C-alpha positions as CSV (number, residue, x, y, z in Angstrom):
1,M,14.9,2.7,-43.0
2,K,18.7,3.2,-42.0
3,V,17.5,5.7,-39.2
4,T,15.7,2.9,-37.8
5,K,19.2,1.0,-38.2
6,H,21.2,3.6,-36.4
7,I,18.9,4.0,-33.8
8,F,19.3,0.2,-33.4
9,L,22.7,0.1,-33.2
10,L,23.1,2.9,-31.1
11,L,20.9,1.1,-28.6
12,I,23.2,-1.5,-28.6
13,L,26.0,0.5,-27.7
14,A,24.6,2.3,-25.1
15,L,23.1,-0.9,-23.1
16,P,26.9,-1.9,-21.3
17,L,27.0,1.3,-20.7
18,H,24.3,1.1,-18.3
19,H,25.3,-2.6,-16.4
20,G,25.4,-0.2,-12.4
21,C,21.9,0.2,-12.4
22,S,21.0,-0.3,-9.6
23,V,17.2,-0.4,-8.8
24,K,15.5,-3.2,-10.5
25,Y,11.6,-2.9,-11.5
26,S,9.2,-5.3,-12.0
27,F,5.7,-6.0,-13.9
28,T,4.0,-4.7,-11.1
29,G,5.6,-0.7,-11.0
30,A,7.7,-1.4,-8.1
31,S,11.6,-0.4,-8.2
32,I,13.7,-2.3,-5.2
33,P,16.5,-1.7,-4.8
34,T,18.8,-4.6,-6.2
35,E,20.3,-4.7,-2.9
36,A,17.3,-5.2,-1.2
37,N,16.4,-8.7,0.0
38,T,13.9,-8.5,3.0
39,V,10.9,-6.5,3.9
40,S,10.0,-6.9,7.4
41,V,6.0,-5.9,8.8
42,Q,5.5,-4.8,11.8
43,L,1.3,-6.0,13.7
44,F,-0.2,-2.6,12.7
45,Q,-0.9,-1.4,17.1
46,N,-4.9,-0.8,16.5
47,L,-5.7,2.3,18.6
48,A,-8.7,3.5,16.4
49,S,-11.9,4.7,19.0
50,I,-13.8,1.8,17.4
51,V,-11.6,-1.3,17.5
52,N,-12.3,-4.1,14.7
53,P,-10.3,-6.9,16.0
54,T,-9.4,-8.2,13.4
55,L,-8.1,-5.4,11.8
56,S,-4.4,-5.6,12.9
57,S,-4.1,-8.7,11.4
58,Q,-5.2,-8.0,8.7
59,I,-4.0,-5.7,7.3
60,T,-0.7,-7.1,8.7
61,E,-1.2,-10.2,6.3
62,D,-2.4,-8.1,3.6
63,L,0.8,-6.0,3.4
64,K,3.2,-8.9,3.8
65,N,1.1,-10.7,0.6
66,R,1.3,-7.9,-1.0
67,F,5.3,-7.6,-1.4
68,V,5.5,-11.6,-1.5
69,S,3.2,-11.7,-4.8
70,Q,4.8,-8.8,-6.1
71,T,8.0,-8.2,-5.7
72,R,10.6,-10.8,-5.4
73,L,11.9,-10.0,-1.3
74,S,11.6,-12.5,1.1
75,V,9.7,-11.5,4.3
76,V,11.5,-11.4,7.7
77,R,10.1,-11.1,10.8
78,D,12.0,-8.1,12.0
79,F,14.8,-5.4,10.6
80,G,13.9,-5.9,7.1
81,D,15.8,-4.1,4.7
82,L,12.5,-2.2,3.3
83,A,10.9,-2.4,7.3
84,F,6.5,-1.2,8.2
85,S,5.3,-0.4,10.7
86,G,2.0,1.6,11.7
87,Q,-0.8,2.1,14.0
88,I,-4.8,1.9,12.7
89,T,-5.8,5.7,13.9
90,Q,-9.5,6.3,12.5
91,Y,-12.4,3.5,12.3
92,T,-15.9,5.6,11.6
93,F,-18.8,5.4,10.4
94,A,-20.8,9.3,9.3
95,P,-23.6,10.2,7.3
96,V,-22.7,11.8,3.8
97,A,-26.0,11.9,1.7
98,I,-28.4,13.9,3.3
99,Q,-32.3,13.1,2.5
100,G,-34.8,16.3,2.6
101,N,-36.4,14.6,5.3
102,E,-33.1,15.1,7.1
103,I,-32.5,11.3,7.1
104,A,-29.0,10.0,6.1
105,A,-29.4,8.4,2.5
106,E,-25.8,7.3,2.2
107,N,-23.4,6.5,5.8
108,R,-19.4,6.8,4.7
109,F,-16.6,4.0,6.1
110,T,-13.5,5.5,6.9
111,I,-10.2,3.3,7.7
112,S,-7.0,5.4,8.4
113,V,-3.8,4.2,8.8
114,K,-0.5,5.7,9.9
115,V,2.7,4.3,8.6
116,K,6.3,4.1,8.8
117,F,8.8,3.2,6.3
118,V,12.3,3.0,6.7
119,N,14.6,2.0,3.0
120,T,17.5,1.3,4.6
121,I,18.9,1.3,1.2
122,D,17.6,4.6,0.1
123,P,16.7,6.4,3.3
124,T,15.4,9.4,1.1
125,K,12.3,6.8,0.1
126,N,11.3,6.6,4.3
127,Y,8.3,8.3,4.7
128,D,6.1,8.6,7.8
129,K,3.0,8.9,6.5
130,T,-1.5,8.6,7.3
131,F,-2.9,6.6,4.5
132,T,-7.2,7.1,4.6
133,Q,-9.6,5.4,2.6
134,Y,-13.0,5.1,2.5
135,E,-16.5,3.3,1.4
136,N,-20.2,4.5,1.4
137,Y,-22.7,2.7,1.3
138,S,-26.5,2.6,2.2
139,S,-28.2,3.5,5.4
140,S,-31.4,0.7,4.7
141,Q,-27.9,-1.6,5.1
142,N,-27.2,-3.0,8.3
143,F,-23.6,-2.4,8.9
144,T,-23.0,-5.5,10.8
145,S,-23.5,-7.9,7.6
146,I,-21.6,-5.6,5.6
147,E,-18.1,-4.7,7.4
148,S,-16.5,-7.8,6.8
149,E,-16.9,-6.7,2.7
150,L,-16.2,-3.2,3.5
151,V,-13.4,-3.9,5.4
152,G,-12.1,-6.1,2.5
153,K,-12.3,-3.3,-0.1
154,I,-10.7,-0.6,1.9
155,L,-8.1,-2.9,3.2
156,E,-7.4,-3.6,-0.6
157,K,-6.8,0.4,-1.3
158,L,-4.4,0.7,1.7
159,V,-2.5,-1.4,1.3
160,D,-1.6,-0.3,-2.8
161,D,-1.5,2.9,-1.4
162,I,1.3,1.8,1.1
163,F,3.0,-0.8,-1.6
164,N,3.0,1.9,-4.3
165,A,4.4,4.7,-2.0
166,A,7.0,2.9,-1.4
167,V,8.1,1.3,-4.0
168,A,6.9,2.5,-7.0
169,N,8.6,5.5,-8.6
170,W,6.2,6.6,-10.9
């Protein structure tokens, strides 16, 4: 019992020493510099060989919404304290599970996005990299009937990856 009191007392005394912390953590695991107040997300250009006409705006808005819903940052049009830009570089389908009769049992739908992230508060966090996610689907399914659902699933994973790479320090 005495040890617990001593530890508690040490923690109370140490709190004032930690007042200079410049990173704020949220319940989402995001660590955002306290000086950062804004985020900007430029429209992701679609440079893939197959172009889904709504994909550019969809990923752009999904990333903005993630910051609005999970951080205290305000979205601005340009020059945010945290800034994202990028291109959709891949939108492809390929067989992944070939049966004995050389017919695909399963196909893989893949989306890749090249993202440039600039943190004006802490430039050591900047990155320029490609994120790729996919979903497999049965070859017996008509792709056009499930495309929207698959795009939604893939974009959710891509936005998670982009968000985490920018503001999660784990």
